Structures are given as structure tokens and as C-alpha cells.
N, C-alpha and C positions, 0 to 999 in steps of 0.2 A: 238470594245468591251471594249477598255480601259476605256471609260467614264462610262460604265454601269456594269462593273464587269470583273474580270480577266479571268473568265471561266476556272479556274484551279481546278482539282480534289483535294478535301480536306477531310481528314478523319474526321468522326463525333466526336466532342469533348464530346458529351453527352454519347457516348458508354462506356467511362471509368467507369462512375458510374453505368450504366445499367448492364454491364458485371461483375462488382465486387460486386453486391448486394447492392449498395448504392442508388438505385433508391428510389424515394419518391412517392410511389403509395398510393392510397386512403386507403388501408387496413394497410399500414405501419404507417400512420399519424393520424388515427382515435384516439380520446381521449381514454386513458386507462381506464377511469372510465365510459365509455359509456355503456348504455344498448344495448343489442343485439336484433335485430329484426329478427323474423322468420315468414315466410308466409305459412299459410295453403293453399295449392293450390288444385284446383279441380282434382280429379282422373278420371273424365269422361269428354267427349267432349261436351255433351249437356244434360242439366237436369234442372228441377225446383228445387229450394232450398226449401224443405218442413220444415226442422228444421236446425237451426244453433245455438246451445246452448254453450256459452263460459263460463258459470258460474264456472264450476269446474276448467277450465284452469286459470281463474282469481285468484282462491284461491290457486294455486299451488306454491310451494316453489320458491322464487326468482322472481316471476312474478310481474312486476310493472303495467301492463295494458294489455288488449286484446281489439282490436278494430274490429268492423264489419262496414259495410257501414252505418248502422243506427247510429253508434256512430259518424262517420265522418260528417254525415248530421246534427246530433244534435249539433255538435260543430260549425256549420255554414260554413263548407267548401263548395266550389264549386266543386262538385265531378266529373265533366265531364273532361275527358282527351281530349284536343283539337286535331283536325285533319283538314286536308285540303280536300275540295271536289271540283269537277269540274262540269261544266255545261253539261247537256245532250244535245243531238242533237236538242231536241225540245226547248231548252232554259231554261228548269227547272234545278234546282240544283240536283246533285247526292245525294243519301241517306246519312244521317248523324245521325245514331242511337247513343244513349248515350253509351259511353264507361266509366263505372264508375271506381273509384280508387280501389274499392273492389267489388266483384260480388254483384249484386242487383237483387234478386228474381230468378235469374237463372245463370247458368254457360254456357259458349259458346265455350270453348276449354280446352283441358287438360293442366293444369298448370295455369289457371286463378286464381288469388289470391282471397280467400274468407274471410280471417281474418288474422290479424297480431298480433303476441305475442311479447311483450317487456319484457325481463328478464335480470337478472344480468349476466348470462352466456348464450352462445349459446346452450349449452346442456340443461339448464333449459328451454329455450324457445322451443326447440324441444320437450322435454318431455311434456311440457304443451300443445303444439299443439296436441299431441296424446290424450289429454283429452277432446278436443272439440268434442261434439256430433253433428253429422250432418246426415241428411237424405235427399238424393237426389232422385227425381223421374226422372228416365232416359227418355230422349227423343231421337228419331232417329237422327242420325248424317247426316249432309249434307256435302258431300265431292266433288261432281262432279262440273264441270264448265258448268252448263246448268241451264236454268230456271226451277223453280219448286223444288219439294222435301220439306223436313221438313223446315218450315219457322223459321229463326233465329231471325229476327227483324221485328216488325210490320211496321217499317219505310221503309222496303225494300221488297215489295211483290215479290214473285217468287225469292227472294234472289238476285235480280239484283240491284247492288249498283249504277251503272251508265251505260249509253249507249251514247258514245261520238264519234264524228266524226270530221274530219278535211280534207279539200281539196275540190275538185270539183268532186262530184260523177257522175254527168251527163256527163261531159267531159271525165272522165275516162272510163265510160261504152262505150262511142262512140269510144274512141281510141282502146279499146279491140275489138270492133265489126269490126273495119277497119284493125286490125293488120294482118301482113303477117304470124306471128307465135306467139303463147302464150305459156308460161311455168308457171306451178304452183307447189308449194311444201308446204306441211304442216309440221311444225316441233314443237316439244315440247322443252321448256326451263325449265329444271328440277329445283325443289326447292332445295335450299341449306341453311345450317345453317352457320352463320358467323364464330363463334368460334374464336374470338379474343384471343390472348394469355392470356390477363388478363380479366376475366369475369367482368360483371358490378358490381359496388359497390358504396356506398355513406356513408356519415355520416352527421349529423346535430347537431348544438349546438346553444345555445343562446349566443349572444354577447351584453350584456346589454339588451336594449329593442329590439334589432334586432335579426334576425335569419340568421345563416350561414349554407348553404348547400354546401358540397364538394362532387363532384361526378366525375367519370372518363368518361367525355363526350367529345364532339367535339366543345365546345364553351359554354360561360357562360351567354350571354346576353339574348337569347331567354328564357332560363330557369328562369332567374331573373324575367322577366315580368310574366311568367306563374305561378310561385310560389307565387308571390305577389297577383295575381288575385285569385288563389285557396284559399289562406289563408286570403284574405280580408285585405291585408296590402298595404301601400304605397310602391312603388318600393324602396324608400330610406331605408326602414326597412329590406331589403333583400340583403344579400351578397352571391354571388355564386363563387365558385372556382373550377378549374380543376387542380389537381396536375399532376404528370407524368401519362401518359395513355399508357397502353400496347395494342394498336391497337383499331381501331374503325370501319373503313371500311364502314361508313354510319350507321351501326347498333346502334352506340352510339350517333347518332345525335339528336334523338328526346326525348321527355319526356316519362317516364314510370311511371306507377301508384305508384311504391314503393317510388319514390323520394318525392312525396307529403305527403304520410302517415308517412314517417320517419321524415320529417320536422315538421309535425303537432305534432307527438309524442314528439319531443324534446321541442317544445313550451309548450305543455300541461303538461308534466311531470317535466319540469324544469331540465332535465338531457340530456346530449349528447346521441344520439342514432346512432348506426352503423348497416350497413347491407352489406353483401357480398354474392354474388351468388355462389353456387357451380356449377360444370360443367353440370350435368344433368338438374339442375334447369334452367341454361342458355339455354340449348338446347331445353327445353320445352317452355320457356317463352320469350326469346329474339326474336326480329323481324327477320324473315327469309328473304331470297332473291329469286328473279326470280319467277318461278311458273306461266307459261303461255303457251298457245298453240296458234300458229299463222299460218294462211294461207297466203302465199305470191304469188302474180301473176304478171308476167311481160309480157308486150306486146312489140313486136319487129316489125320493118319494114323489107323490103327485104335486107337491108344492115346491119342487126344485130344491129341497133341502137334501144335503148329502147324508146318507145313512151309513155308508161304509166306504173304506178306501183300501185297495189291495195293490201292492207293489211287488213285482218280481224283477230282480236285478242280477245281471251277470257283469262282474267287474274284472278288470285286468290288473294283476299285481306285478306284472313283469316277471323276471327270472327268479327273484328271491323275495322273501318278505322284507319290507322296509320297516322302519320303527313304527309307523302309524298306518301302514298300508291296509291291513285287515280291519282295524277299528274305523277308518274313515268312512267306508261305504256301508258300515253296519251301525256301530254305536253312535258315531257322529252324524251320520245321515238320519238316524232315527230321532235325534233331538228335536228336529223341526219337521218331522215326517208329515204332520197334518197342517203345518203352517199356521195360519191365523184362523182356521175354521173349526167350528164347534162340532167335532165328530169324535166319538169314543170307540167306535168299532173299526179296528184296523188290523192289517196283517202285512208284515214286511218280510220277504224272503230274499236272501242274498247268497249267490254262489260266487266264490272268488277263484280265479284260475291263474296258474302259473303259465307264462308264455316266454318265448325266447326274445324278450325285449327288456329295455331298461326298467328299473323298478319304478313303481308309482307310489307317491307319498303325498304329503300335505301340499296343497297349493291354495292360495288365498281363499279362505273360507272352509276348506277341508271338510267335505261332507255336507255342509249346509247349502252351498251353491248347487250341488248335485241334486239334493232333495227338493229345493225350491224350484229349480229349473223344471224338473219333472212335474211337480204338482201344478205349477202355473201354466205349463203347456197344456196339460189335460183339462185344467179349468177353462182355458180358452176354447178348447175343442168342445167341451161340454156346453158352453154358452151357445156355440153354433148349432149343435145338434138339438139342444132344447129350445132354441129360438128365443133366448133370453139375452138381454144386454149384459156384456161381460162384467160391467161394474155392478149391476143389480144382482147378478148371480153371486158375486163376492159378498155384497152387503147382506143378502139373505142368510149366508152361511157363516159370517164373521162371529167370533166370540164377542159377546156384548160387554160393555164397560162394567156393568154390575155383576159380571160373572168372575171378576178377578178378586183374589188370586185364583188362577185357573190351572188345574192339573190336567195335562194332556194324556192321551191314550198311551203314550210311551213313557210317562212318568215325569215329564218336565213340569215345573210350576212357574208359569208365566206370572210375573208380579203385577203388572199394570198394562193397560193399552186402551186406545180408542181408535180402532182401525177405520171405522166409518168416517170419523172426522178427518183423519189423515187422507183417506181416499178422496173425500170431498174437496180438500185443499188441492190435491194433485189434479183433480178434474178442472178446477179453476185455473191453476197455474199453467197447465198444459194447453189451455184454451181448446178443450175438446169440442166445444160448441162450434168452433170455426174449422174443424177438421174436414167436414164435407166440402166446404169451399176450396180448401187446399187440395183435396183429392180431385175435385173437378178441374182445377187449374192444371194439375199434372196430366190428367187424362187428355185434356185438350192438346197437350204437347206430346202425346204418345207414350207417357210413362205411367206406371202403376204405383199408387201410393198406399201405404199400409200403416195402420196404427196398432201398437201392441202395448200392453201393460203387464206389470208384475207386482203383486203385493207380497212382500217377503217378510220373514222374521228370522232372526238368528239368535243364537245364545253365545255369550262369551264363554270361553273355555280356559283350561289350565288351572294351575294352583290358585285357590281362592285367597291364599295368604301372601303377604309380602312384608318386607322389612325396610325401614328407612332410618338412616343415621345422619344426624346433623352435627358438624364439628366446626367450632369457631377457631380461627387461626390468629396468630399474633399480628399479622399485617392487616387485620380487619376484614379479610375475606372469610367466606363460609363455604364449606363443602357439604353437599348432600349425597350420600352413598345410596344407590338404588339397586334393586335386585332384578330389574328388567334390563333389556338390551335394545338400544335403538338400532334399527336397520335403515334409517333415513326418514323416520316419521316425524322428527322434530322434538324428541323427548327432552333435549337439553333446554329448549325454550319452555316447554310445558311445565317441567318440574321446577325450574328456577322461578318462573313467574308464579306458580302456585304457592311455593314456599314464601315468596315475597308477599303475595296477597295475604297470607295467613299471619305473617310476622312483622311486616314492615321493613324487612331487610331489603335494601335495594337489589334488584335482580342482577345488576351488573357486578355485584360482589359475590354472587352465588356461583359455585362451580359444581356441575353435576359429575359424579364419579360413578362409573359403571364398568361392567365387563372385566373384573379381576377377582378371581377366587381367593386371592390372598387378602384383599381389602374388604371384601363383602362375603360374609360367612355363608349365606344361602340366598337363593332367589329363584324365581320362576321363569326368567327370560321373557322373550317376546313371542307372541303367538296367540291366536284365539281371541283377538280384540280385547285382551285383558289388561294391557300395560297401564294405561292412565287410571283406570278404575281402581285396580289393586294398589298401585304405587301411591297414588294420591290419598287413598284411604290410610295407608301406612304413614304417610306424611302428616295427615291430620292427627293421628294418634301420637306421633312424635312431638308435634307442636304442642299438643295438650300436656304431654309429660314435661316438655321444656318449660312451659309457662308455670306449671305446678312446681317445678324445681326452683325457678327463679323467685317466686313470690315470697317464701319465707326469708330468703336472703335479702331481698329488697325491702321487705317489711321492717327488718331490723335497721336498715339504712334510713328508712323514712320515719322511723319511730312510731310505727302503727302496728296493730295486730294484722296477721296474715290475711284474715278474711276481709280486711278493708282494702286490700290491693286488687286492682283489676287491670286486665290487659285488653286493649281495644284493637288489636292487630296493627298498632302503630307504636303505642307507648304504654308503659306501666304507670298507673295513677293511683292515688289514694287521697281521700278527703283530709285536708289539713296539712298536706305535704306539698312543697314546691318542687320536689324531685320527680321528674317525668322522663326517665330514661327510655330510649328505644331499646329494642332487643340487642342490637349491636353494642350500644353503650353499656347495657347491663352486662354483656359478656366481657367487655373490656374492664369494667369494674371488678368482675369476678377474677379476671386474670391478675389484676394488680393486687388483689387480696389472696392470690394463690389458691383460689377455689377451682382447682382443675376439674372437680366433679361436675361443675356447671358448664364446662366447655364442650362436652360430648354428650349427646342424647340419642337414644336408639329405642325404637319400639317396633313390634310386629303386630299387624292387624289382619284379621280374616273377614272376608265379605260374608254377610249372613245368607246371601243367596246370589244367584246369577241374575244379570240383567238381560233384557231381550230387545235389542234394537229392532226396529221394524219401519217399514215405509213403502211408498209406492213409486215405481219407476214407469215413465211413459215415454215410449220411443215412436218416432215417425220416420219411415224410410220411403225412398223413392227408388223404383226399379226400372232400369232401361231394358226393355224386352229384347232389343237387338243385340246387346252385349252381355246381358246378365249382371251388369254392374249395379250393386246396391249402394245407395248413398244414404247415410244417416243424416237426416235433415234437421230434426229437432230432438232434444233429449231433456226431460224434466224429471227432477227428483224431489220428492217431499219426504223427509225423514223424521222419525221420532227417535232422537238420540237422548231424550231426557234433557237435562240441563247441560248446555255446552260450556266446557271449560275454556276453550279457545275456538271460537267459530271459524276463524280463518283456517286453522289447521284441520278442523273437522271437515270443512268443505274440500280442502286439498286431498284428504284421505278418500273422500267420495269420488273426486275427479279421477284419482289414480285407480281406484277400484273399478269404476265404470270403464275406463280405458282397457283394463285387463279383460273385463267381461266382453266388451265390444270386440277386442282382438280375437278372442276365442270364437265369437259368433260370426265374424266377417272375414277374417284373414288367416288365423293361425290353424295349423293342422299338421300333425306328425304323420309321416308316411313311411312304412317299411315295405320292402319288396317281399316276394314269396320266400326268400331265403333269410329274411330277418335283417337285411341291410337297411340302415337308416338312409332314406333318400332326402331328408330335409335337415342336413347337418351344417348348413351355412345360411347366412341371411340372404343369399341369392335364391334359396329354395324355401326358406321358412319366413313367412311374412308377418312381422310384428306390425301392429297398427301405427300409422304415422299421423302427423299433425293434421293432414288434410282428410284423414278418415274420421276425425272427431269434430262434431259441431260444438258450439258453446253449450255448456251444461248449466241448466237452470237448477239451482239448489235452494231449497226452502226448508227451514226447521219448523216443525209442528210438534213441540215437545209435550210428552206426558211424563213428568219426573218419575224415575224409578224409585221403588221402595226398598231395593236390595242393597243400597249403599247410602251413606250419609250425604253424598253430593247430589243424589238424584240423577246421576248421569248413566248413560248406556254406551257401551263400546261402539266404535265406528269404523275400525280399520278394515273390516272385510265386507261391510255392508254394500258398497258400490258394486262389487263383483257378484254378490249373492243376487241382487236385483236385476243386473244388466242382462244376464244370459237369456232369461225368458222374455224380458221386455223387447229386446231386439228380435229374437226369434219369432215371437208372436206377431210383431210388426211385419216381418217378411212373409210369414204365412198369410197374414191378412192381405198383403199386396198381391199375392199369387193365387188366392183362393178362387177368385172369379175367372181365373185362367184355367181352372181345373186341377191345380196342384193341391193335393190333399195330404202330402207328406213332405214337409220342408224341414230338413235337419241341418244343423251346423256342420261345417262352416259354410257360410253363404258367399263363397267365392264366385267371381263372374262365370267361370266355366260350369260350376255345379248348378248355379241358378239358371243359366242358359239351358243346361241339359234338363232341368226340372220342367222348364217351359216347353222344351222340344218334345219331351216324353209324356206330357200331360194329355189326358183325354180332352175332347172338345169342351170348352167351358160351358157351364149351364147358363141358360138364358136368365 
């Protein structure tokens, strides 16, 4: 590990400013003279817009402008919000109805923006919005995941957005027909609201003839191209920045309508414009996560080996396509369809439906948690029905170490893995041998105790290439320009320490520069657990180029041939020379000699393949049958992240991911009424997990270094969530099994669990 990082825990340097109120978030840095944008949003889920009269609002005190979709069209904007669609099974493309920047002719979900008011103060903008006269002709709301019902878009008859398939349907059917035993389980994956600590916000301002949009997103380059297209500008006329960002989790990765209309307003009015969401607005209008129902079926031979796997999924896209909504439950779900099991006969069919609800898009893991949750739930059910220990069933079916690199049935190439070893470590760390005693102790006190495990695997996603630029400054400091974007993960610490480890430059002299399309030509942003792997690979390439550039220069200073000069990550040395400059000293020498070419170094590197983090989560829960309260008593994680660059930050990522998975499993749940009204639009109604919902999390690293990058590391950002959903759910199911509960679905709120127990048949002896 010496060559690729010290693998030492280091406290996050950025936390000092975050915890002392010195963060520079978008609402902190918006121009003080900016107009405030306020959006009039639809109060109903589905309706025709009969009247939308903004004349009185335009005349209100402090109002600079009010825009409707007709105003944006008249200004020449391309009003369509872009989205990604997939191919149907028959080869046609999935439905791609227009999603306008502001409602056009109808509204399709509660919270859809209908008009935007620009005023001197936020209070004036809100007051003016109250003066907008509108008349909506209510239409029936479509909420179920089935064909038919009130049609939302002409482009999607029966509200079916796509019908997608992958695998060999015929071979899978034959395998099921020949199976010694089959197991099936249908489970729901409940909708969640992301609720990042910092809601979405942005501001826009003119910079000469250019437009600058600053928003709290997950990267700037995609938005740069989209905004240029929407406004009809050359890309060079657009600057995008991301300041400090208080959490993204996928929800902040895509474009939202407000960004385009705020930027247009700033150009049209010649004034900076700012917008910041409040919490209930965010809960109504931000992209949600999950929301699907899946049927999983496993076929087994007489030796309990899986011979085929079949999945049928119905997923909710919301009212429109989001950027990744269609690919998440199809292409990204399929990446880990078969998990860690050696099965080549599979079939995945997915139907996506439009409903009169907020859009669904990426949420921590984006398709991988959904796939692993389903697979590991049905694996536990299979262990029960086959009468096999759940650990043993997994061991029987694991891909073996000598089978790597392993190409899955859906075309992924897993580079390395030793799943049985990791599982064995989890068995020991979780003290599974002592579970029976803990269960007996709970039973003696009238509680039910359950044990659940999940063995997960995920793939890192996103652009496999990244660029790093290192610049030496006159004051002795160094900047590293990166193409990723921190949303609170600790990138400033990781990147500075890594560069320091490779060059000997003191970490406190290194400044990480990110999130500015003027300073960094391209980048992949954050998402898909890609950031540290791709960015540090680029840093390694840049360091190599930097060393290679300095060697001829220093060889002349030392009076030796270039091939005699070596760099040992601290100093340059050569036999016969007493000159041993550090990298910083070498740069200072170059500056004095006016060698400007040695003061800036930039390289782009591309990963040769994806890495596949994997591991085992073990959860123990206790259920109070009188109240239905589920208490998470113990939680153990053993992860194979390959070589850890910073163990402390990796563990922190796991803790945060587990908390989000536990939240979905135990407390979080989005509820709409029959008219499509969101009933969980405040924290009085939507329950995020709290400190007392979480036990101490045991984290252990059991690495198998990746062969897909020089550092041997595997991404870790989403792993905690990928494993947590099934581990907790299997534990609750285990606790309730002997009470006769055979179908236990998230979220396991006290009322839902109490109702499961109430409605269960008499428990088997």
C-alpha cells in the first residue's frame, strides 16, 4: 500500500468549517441584490389548466416579472427537461412525453410548478403568487402500478412507460420446468423522500455576456451542456458552479425545471436571481426513491443449487421521466441481478408506469439496492422452504474464488472476490453462535428476536475516466483540480492526503478545487461510488507525469543523467549528488528559473474496468408484540472494499449508508391519498431515523484487492444502503415467522408490525 496511499485514518479537514458555521453553501453566497424566485405549484395531482392569469401578480409591489410556460416559449427557450429512456422488449423506445419547465396545459402531480414570481424579497414574491388567478379542472388521479386508469400522457397509452426485458426467457422457463424445487416471493420496495440536510437551491447571474448558474448539485458539466441548449447559447457562454453541498444521495444529480427558469430570468431581467427550496416544497417536488413491487422466483436442483432466477418488476416513474428513472430499475438493477451467486440462466422483465406522483430517480445505490433487496429476501425465504441454513445456502451457490474474473448472466465482469471468506468473518464478528441465547433471553421477557443477513454486491457506475490537474503557487501552496464533486463525503481530506502521500507535499499546503466549469474542463461528478477510485487514479497519472517532467530538469541541476534520478514520494535523489529537493522545493526552483511549464501538470486516466464492492450485513432485531415496536439491537458489517485509502472515512460512509437503509426499513414511508395528495410532507408525518433508532454499528474490513484499478480499491459510498434493506427486513421476518407472519414488507413501523401480528394465522407449533 505504500505506493498507493498510507491507508491511515485521517480526520476530515473540511469539518472544521462545516461545524463552525463557515460553510459556503448556495444560500450563503447568493448575491445580496438578487431577486427572489418563488414558484406557484399545483395543489392537485391531475388537472387541466383552464385559467392561469398572472396580470395582478405582475403589478404587485416589488415584482420584477412573472413567467408562465407561454412566456418561456415566447423567449425561445427549449422548454423540455431531458430524460433517458430505454428500449422496450420489442425494440421500440420507451415513452418520452414532454416534461416542461413549467406546467403546459395540465398539471400531473402535486407540486408541479405552474408559474414563477421574481420579486425584490421572498415575502413579496410569495404575496404576489397569492394574487395569481388560476382555475383547474380536476382529472382523476392515476396511482396504481397497473395498465389502464386515467391517462396521464398521450405518448403512453395505458400509462405504460416501457416494457423491458433482459436474459433468456425460454431457457429460464425450461429450467423452472425441470427444477427439483421452486421458491417465489413478492415484495414491495417502498417509496422514500431523500431529505438531504440542505434542500435544493440555486442562483444565477450575468457575467458580462455569459450566464453563471450556481446550484447545489453533484457535478457541473452535464448541467452546463443542458443549460446552454435550453437557452440557445454556446457552451462557452455558460459557467456552472457547485459550492459546498449538504448532501445529494442521487437526488441532486439531475436537472430540475427551476434551474432553467432561474437562469433565464437572470438573463432577461439583467439581475441576479436566487431560489431556495423550503422543506415541504422539497418533499413535494424533489425526485423520490425506490417505489416498486417485484416478484422473485428461484429454481433449485436436488442439491440446493440455483439453476435459474426470474424477476418480474412493476416500478413507479412518477408523472414524468426523470433523467435516470427508466434505467434505474432496468439497466442498473440488472448489473447485480444475480448478486454473488453462480447462475447463468436468468430473466428480468420490468414494466414502468407513469402515475400522478413526484418523479422517481436515483437514490443511494440507484438500482443496486433494489436488486439486492429482492434477491436476498427470496434467498432467505428459500432457506426456510428448503430447510437449509441461510448461510449454507449462500455458500453452496457463491461464485468461487477460482472462477474470477467472472462474467455474469447480464454481462458484468466481476474482477475478484472471496465471498465465503467474508461471510465467515461476518459469522464470527456478529457472534451468530450466541444468537440462540439472546433470542431465549428476549422470549423470557415476552419479546420476539430475529436474525437477518444480506450478502450484497454492487458495481461502481459513471464515467470511468477522470482528470486531475496539479498547480504550484508562488506562496508555496498547491492546488489540485478535480472532476468530482463532494456532497459531504470528505473529498477534500481524501484527495489532499492522497496527493500528499504520493508526492510528500504537506497536506495542509494542498487545496482541493472542484465544482467550477471554468476552472475544470470536464469531469464526471459524484455518484455511483465512483469518486475516489476514478479521481485518485487520475491523480496517480498526474503525479507520474509530474515526476517525469521534473527529472530532466533536476538531473541537469544535479549534474547527472536523467535515468539516475529517482523520486521516493518525499524527495528526488541521485547517486553522487547532495541535492535532495522535495517536490515543493523542486517547484520553487523551477519558478526561480522561470520554468512555468513545470508548475502545472494535468493528466486524464481511465479505469480498465469496474470494481465490485461486496460484503455481509447481519442485523438483529427485537419486536414488542404488544406495540409492534421494532428495535434494532445489533448491526454487524463485514465489507470487502479492497484496499482502503482512508479507513475512517470508509467506515463513515458505511454508517451513513446503513442509516439510510434502516430508515427505509423501519420508519420512512411516502403516503399519497386517493387523490394524489402527499400526506407525508413534513417531519411531523415523515419519520427519518433518529439516533435512538440506530445501534452502534460494527464495521470490519476483509479486503480482496481489486484488479480493476492500480490502487486495488473498491467504491464504498453506497454499500451500506445496498446491504441494509434486506438484512433488517430478513431479521424482522425471522422475528415474526413463528407467530405465523409469512409476508413482512417494509416499512416496519409499529402500527404495520402490530397489524401483521394481529392478522397472522395461529403460529405453527
